C-alpha positions as CSV (number, residue, x, y, z in Angstrom):
1,M,15.4,148.9,140.1
2,K,13.4,145.7,139.7
3,V,10.6,145.3,137.1
4,S,7.7,142.9,137.3
5,Y,4.6,142.5,135.1
6,W,1.2,140.9,134.8
7,Q,-1.0,140.2,131.8
8,Y,-4.8,140.5,131.9
9,N,-7.7,140.2,129.6
10,L,-10.3,142.4,131.2
11,K,-14.0,141.7,130.3
12,F,-16.2,144.5,129.1
13,R,-19.7,145.0,130.6
14,H,-21.1,145.0,127.1
15,P,-19.4,144.0,123.8
16,F,-17.6,147.1,122.7
17,T,-18.0,148.1,119.0
18,I,-16.4,150.9,117.0
19,S,-16.1,151.3,113.2
20,K,-13.0,149.1,113.3
21,G,-14.6,146.1,115.0
22,T,-16.0,144.5,118.1
23,K,-14.3,143.1,121.2
24,T,-15.6,141.5,124.5
25,H,-12.3,141.8,126.4
26,Q,-9.5,144.3,126.7
27,P,-6.0,142.8,126.8
28,T,-3.6,144.9,129.0
29,L,-0.2,144.8,130.5
30,I,0.5,146.0,134.1
31,V,4.1,146.8,135.1
32,E,5.7,147.4,138.5
33,L,8.9,149.2,139.1
34,D,10.4,148.5,142.6
35,H,13.0,151.0,143.6
36,F,14.5,150.2,147.0
37,G,11.0,149.0,148.2
38,I,9.0,151.9,146.7
39,K,6.7,150.5,144.0
40,G,5.3,152.3,141.0
41,Y,2.7,150.9,138.6
42,G,1.9,151.5,135.0
43,E,-0.3,150.1,132.3
44,A,-0.5,149.7,128.5
45,P,-3.6,148.2,126.9
46,A,-3.2,146.4,123.5
47,I,-5.2,147.7,120.5
48,A,-5.3,145.2,117.5
49,Y,-5.0,147.8,114.7
50,Y,-1.7,149.2,116.2
51,H,-0.2,145.7,116.0
52,I,1.5,145.7,119.4
53,P,-0.1,142.9,121.3
54,V,0.6,142.2,125.0
55,E,2.8,139.3,124.0
56,K,5.0,141.7,122.0
57,M,5.3,144.0,125.0
58,I,6.3,141.1,127.2
59,E,8.8,139.9,124.6
60,D,10.5,143.3,124.4
61,L,10.4,143.7,128.1
62,E,12.1,140.4,128.7
63,S,14.7,141.0,126.0
64,K,15.6,144.5,127.5
65,K,14.9,143.7,131.2
66,F,18.6,144.0,132.2
67,F,18.8,147.5,130.7
68,I,15.4,148.6,132.1
69,E,16.5,147.6,135.6
70,K,20.0,148.9,135.2
71,F,19.1,152.6,134.8
72,A,20.0,154.8,137.8
73,F,16.6,156.3,138.4
74,T,16.4,159.9,139.5
75,D,13.5,161.4,137.6
76,P,10.9,160.2,135.0
77,E,11.8,162.5,132.2
78,R,15.4,161.2,132.0
79,Y,14.1,157.6,132.3
80,W,11.6,158.2,129.4
81,H,14.4,159.4,127.1
82,Y,16.4,156.3,128.0
83,L,13.4,154.0,127.4
84,H,12.4,155.8,124.2
85,H,15.8,154.9,122.7
86,L,16.0,151.5,124.2
87,L,12.5,150.5,122.9
88,P,12.0,152.7,119.7
89,Q,9.4,150.4,118.2
90,N,7.3,149.8,121.3
91,P,5.7,153.1,122.6
92,F,3.1,151.0,124.4
93,L,5.6,149.3,126.6
94,V,7.4,152.7,127.1
95,C,4.1,154.1,128.2
96,A,3.6,151.5,130.9
97,L,7.1,151.9,132.2
98,D,6.8,155.7,132.0
99,I,3.6,155.8,134.0
100,A,5.1,153.4,136.6
101,S,8.2,155.7,136.9
102,W,5.9,158.8,137.5
103,D,4.0,156.8,140.2
104,L,7.3,155.9,141.7
105,Y,8.6,159.4,141.6
106,G,5.4,160.8,143.2
107,K,5.7,158.3,146.0
108,M,9.4,159.3,146.5
109,K,8.4,162.9,146.7
110,K,5.3,162.1,148.8
111,K,3.1,164.2,146.4
112,K,0.3,163.6,144.0
113,L,1.4,163.9,140.4
114,Y,-0.8,166.9,139.6
115,E,0.7,168.7,142.6
116,I,4.2,168.0,141.3
117,W,3.2,169.6,138.0
118,G,1.6,172.6,139.7
119,G,-2.0,171.8,138.7
120,A,-5.2,172.6,140.6
121,I,-8.2,170.3,140.3
122,S,-10.9,172.7,141.1
123,H,-11.9,173.2,137.4
124,N,-11.2,169.8,136.0
125,P,-13.1,168.8,132.9
126,I,-16.0,166.3,133.2
127,C,-15.4,162.8,131.9
128,D,-17.6,161.5,129.2
129,Y,-19.2,158.0,128.9
130,T,-18.8,156.1,125.7
131,I,-21.7,154.3,123.9
132,G,-20.4,151.7,121.5
133,I,-22.0,151.0,118.1
134,D,-25.1,148.8,118.2
135,T,-28.7,149.1,117.1
136,P,-30.3,152.4,118.1
137,E,-32.5,150.6,120.6
138,K,-29.6,148.9,122.3
139,M,-27.6,152.2,122.3
140,V,-30.5,154.0,124.0
141,A,-30.6,151.2,126.5
142,K,-26.9,151.5,127.3
143,M,-27.4,155.3,127.7
144,K,-30.3,154.8,130.1
145,E,-28.3,152.3,132.1
146,K,-25.7,155.0,132.8
147,P,-27.2,158.5,133.3
148,W,-24.3,160.8,132.6
149,P,-23.8,164.5,131.7
150,I,-21.6,163.8,128.5
151,Y,-21.8,160.9,126.1
152,K,-19.3,160.0,123.4
153,I,-21.2,158.2,120.6
154,K,-19.3,155.8,118.4
155,V,-20.5,156.1,114.8
156,G,-19.4,154.9,111.3
157,T,-22.5,153.1,110.1
158,A,-25.2,153.7,107.5
159,D,-27.5,154.7,110.4
160,D,-25.4,157.3,112.1
161,I,-28.0,160.1,112.0
162,S,-30.8,157.7,113.1
163,I,-28.6,156.6,116.0
164,V,-27.9,160.2,117.2
165,K,-31.5,161.2,116.8
166,A,-32.7,158.2,118.9
167,L,-30.2,159.1,121.6
168,R,-31.1,162.9,121.5
169,Q,-34.8,162.1,121.9
170,Q,-33.9,160.5,125.2
171,T,-31.5,162.9,126.7
172,T,-30.5,166.6,127.0
173,A,-26.9,165.6,127.9
174,T,-24.0,166.8,125.8
175,L,-23.3,164.5,122.9
176,R,-19.9,164.0,121.2
177,V,-19.5,161.9,118.0
178,D,-16.5,159.7,117.2
179,A,-16.2,158.3,113.7
180,N,-12.9,156.6,114.2
181,A,-11.9,157.5,110.6
182,A,-14.9,155.8,109.1
183,W,-16.3,158.6,106.9
184,D,-15.3,159.8,103.5
185,M,-15.5,163.4,102.6
186,E,-19.0,163.3,101.1
187,T,-20.4,161.6,104.1
188,A,-18.7,164.0,106.5
189,L,-20.0,167.1,104.6
190,Q,-23.5,165.6,104.6
191,L,-23.6,164.5,108.3
192,I,-21.9,167.3,110.2
193,P,-24.6,169.9,109.6
194,Q,-27.2,167.4,110.7
195,L,-25.3,166.6,113.8
196,K,-25.0,170.3,114.5
197,E,-28.8,170.5,114.4
198,L,-29.0,167.6,116.9
199,G,-26.9,169.5,119.4
200,V,-23.7,167.5,119.0
201,E,-20.7,169.3,120.6
202,L,-17.8,168.0,118.5
203,V,-16.7,165.3,116.0
204,E,-13.7,163.2,116.5
205,Q,-11.6,161.8,113.6
206,P,-14.1,162.0,110.8
207,L,-11.8,161.0,107.9
208,A,-8.9,158.5,107.4
209,K,-5.9,159.3,109.5
210,D,-3.8,160.3,106.5
211,D,-6.4,162.3,104.6
212,W,-4.8,165.7,105.3
213,E,-6.2,167.3,102.1
214,G,-9.7,166.2,103.0
215,M,-9.3,167.4,106.6
216,K,-8.2,170.8,105.3
217,V,-11.4,171.2,103.3
218,L,-13.5,169.9,106.2
219,Y,-11.7,172.2,108.7
220,N,-12.6,175.2,106.6
221,T,-16.3,174.2,106.2
222,S,-17.3,172.4,109.3
223,T,-19.8,174.0,111.7
224,L,-18.6,171.7,114.5
225,P,-15.1,171.5,116.1
226,L,-13.1,168.6,114.7
227,Y,-10.7,166.6,116.9
228,A,-7.8,164.4,115.7
229,D,-7.3,161.0,117.2
230,E,-5.8,158.5,114.7
231,S,-4.2,161.5,113.0
232,C,-2.4,162.5,116.2
233,V,-0.4,159.6,117.6
234,S,2.9,161.1,118.6
235,E,4.6,164.4,119.3
236,Q,5.5,165.2,115.7
237,D,1.8,164.9,114.7
238,V,0.7,167.9,116.8
239,E,2.1,170.5,114.4
240,K,0.5,168.7,111.4
241,C,-2.9,169.1,113.0
242,R,-2.9,172.9,112.9
243,D,-5.3,174.2,110.3
244,H,-6.7,170.7,109.8
245,F,-8.3,170.1,113.2
246,H,-9.6,172.3,116.0
247,G,-8.3,170.0,118.7
248,I,-6.4,166.8,119.4
249,N,-7.1,163.7,121.4
250,I,-3.9,162.4,123.1
251,K,-3.7,158.7,124.0
252,L,-1.0,158.0,126.5
253,T,-0.4,154.5,125.2
254,K,0.0,155.6,121.6
255,C,2.4,158.5,122.3
256,G,4.5,156.7,124.8
257,G,3.3,157.8,128.2
258,I,2.8,160.8,130.5
259,T,6.2,162.4,129.6
260,P,5.5,163.0,125.9
261,A,1.8,163.7,126.5
262,R,2.7,166.7,128.7
263,R,4.9,168.1,125.9
264,M,2.0,167.5,123.4
265,I,-0.3,169.4,125.7
266,D,2.1,172.4,125.8
267,K,2.6,172.3,122.0
268,A,-1.1,172.1,121.3
269,K,-1.7,175.2,123.5
270,E,1.0,177.1,121.6
271,L,-0.9,176.3,118.4
272,N,-4.3,177.2,119.8
273,L,-5.5,173.6,119.6
274,K,-8.0,172.3,122.2
275,V,-6.7,169.2,124.1
276,M,-8.6,166.1,125.0
277,I,-7.0,163.1,126.6
278,G,-8.7,159.8,125.6
279,C,-8.5,156.3,126.9
280,M,-7.9,152.9,125.3
281,N,-10.1,151.2,127.8
282,E,-7.4,151.2,130.5
283,S,-8.1,149.9,134.0
284,T,-7.9,152.2,137.0
285,I,-4.1,152.3,136.7
286,G,-3.9,153.8,133.3
287,S,-7.0,155.9,133.9
288,A,-5.3,157.4,137.0
289,A,-2.4,158.6,134.9
290,I,-5.0,160.5,132.7
291,A,-6.7,161.8,135.8
292,H,-3.6,163.7,137.0
293,L,-3.4,165.5,133.7
294,L,-6.9,166.9,133.9
295,P,-5.9,170.4,135.3
296,F,-4.1,171.0,132.0
297,I,-6.6,169.9,129.4
298,D,-10.0,170.9,128.0
299,E,-11.9,167.6,127.6
300,V,-11.4,164.0,128.8
301,D,-12.5,160.6,127.9
302,M,-11.2,158.2,130.6
303,D,-14.2,155.9,131.1
304,G,-12.3,152.6,130.8
305,P,-13.1,151.5,134.4
306,L,-16.8,152.2,133.8
307,L,-16.9,150.2,130.6
308,L,-15.0,147.2,132.0
309,E,-16.6,144.6,134.3
310,E,-13.2,143.8,135.8
311,D,-10.5,146.0,137.3
312,V,-7.1,145.5,138.8
313,A,-6.7,148.6,141.1
314,T,-8.6,151.1,143.2
315,G,-7.9,154.8,143.7
316,I,-10.0,157.0,141.5
317,S,-13.8,157.6,141.6
318,Y,-16.4,158.7,139.1
319,D,-19.3,160.9,140.4
320,Y,-21.5,161.7,137.5
321,G,-18.4,162.5,135.4
322,K,-16.5,164.3,138.1
323,I,-13.2,162.5,138.9
324,G,-12.2,162.0,142.5
325,Y,-8.7,161.2,143.8
326,S,-7.4,159.2,146.7
327,E,-5.1,160.8,149.3
328,E,-2.2,158.7,148.3
329,P,0.9,160.1,146.5
330,G,1.9,159.4,142.9
331,L,-1.0,158.0,140.9
332,G,-2.9,157.5,144.1
333,I,-3.8,153.9,143.2
334,S,-3.6,150.5,145.0
335,Y,-2.8,147.5,142.8
336,T,-5.2,144.7,143.8
337,G,-4.9,142.2,141.0
338,L,-7.9,140.9,139.2
339,Y,-11.3,141.1,140.8
340,K,-14.8,141.6,139.5
341,K,-16.7,144.8,140.1
342,E,-20.2,144.8,141.3
343,I,-22.5,145.9,138.4
């Protein structure tokens, strides 16, 4: 096994704002695992408030490179357990290596990943498109720029209802709202009924990630389904979400890759929780990993390549929210390096 990596700072089409801040570029790490000439690719974007920058991923990769390459690779699940113990404080790097190992494994087996897992893509969920926080006028303009069947609306301002009203006046599309933990209980209790009247489908992470008492109250009173994001980072969080949320949003990067995400999906189904997989503005590489999990989930937010002006791979397509796959095995992607997409 030989590992290589590349660091990128991918530019957004528009400055991307959520309740936690604004960014113009998405830093990300791409890794390659070369196993006797067969190459697998993985990705982990860096998110500032999780305090694992790309530089930290590279530092840990370099310090453990001998051990990462030494493993006698046979299947991704064994490799994930090895990496999980080798890099216990860096699930982001584990994620990138795990995705690469699954890509490698699919190529070795000459099968697409969803085929290996027994999935059928005929009833895949439709991908939403995210509208970052801005003035209502600019958010409407962003929506009109990208006609789409489902929009995820970032909120967490004093004008949340005005924003959603302005968007609703311009579209009959499905609207989902993501507060990114920005509301307090009083705000949530006030806004959720109004959002219900505006035809919003669900609310993601309304309260602070550790406000379990507040979420219990909200869960028992909310007229809209509530999905955990920041409250559901890793496998042990799924059980906690029962009777506090109606569904969970799994992020591959945060939980440590495809391998734990598949277990989280199974656990959530046992607990009658709905499952969304969300993105952290990955390029096509990380987004393809999400795409192969679509047959097993209820909702998906994998619009990173649509939000970014730049990409580093090809292999998945977006047709009005419907995800298309290449005919290649594994992730089905081709790593191209940095190029600018036509807008």
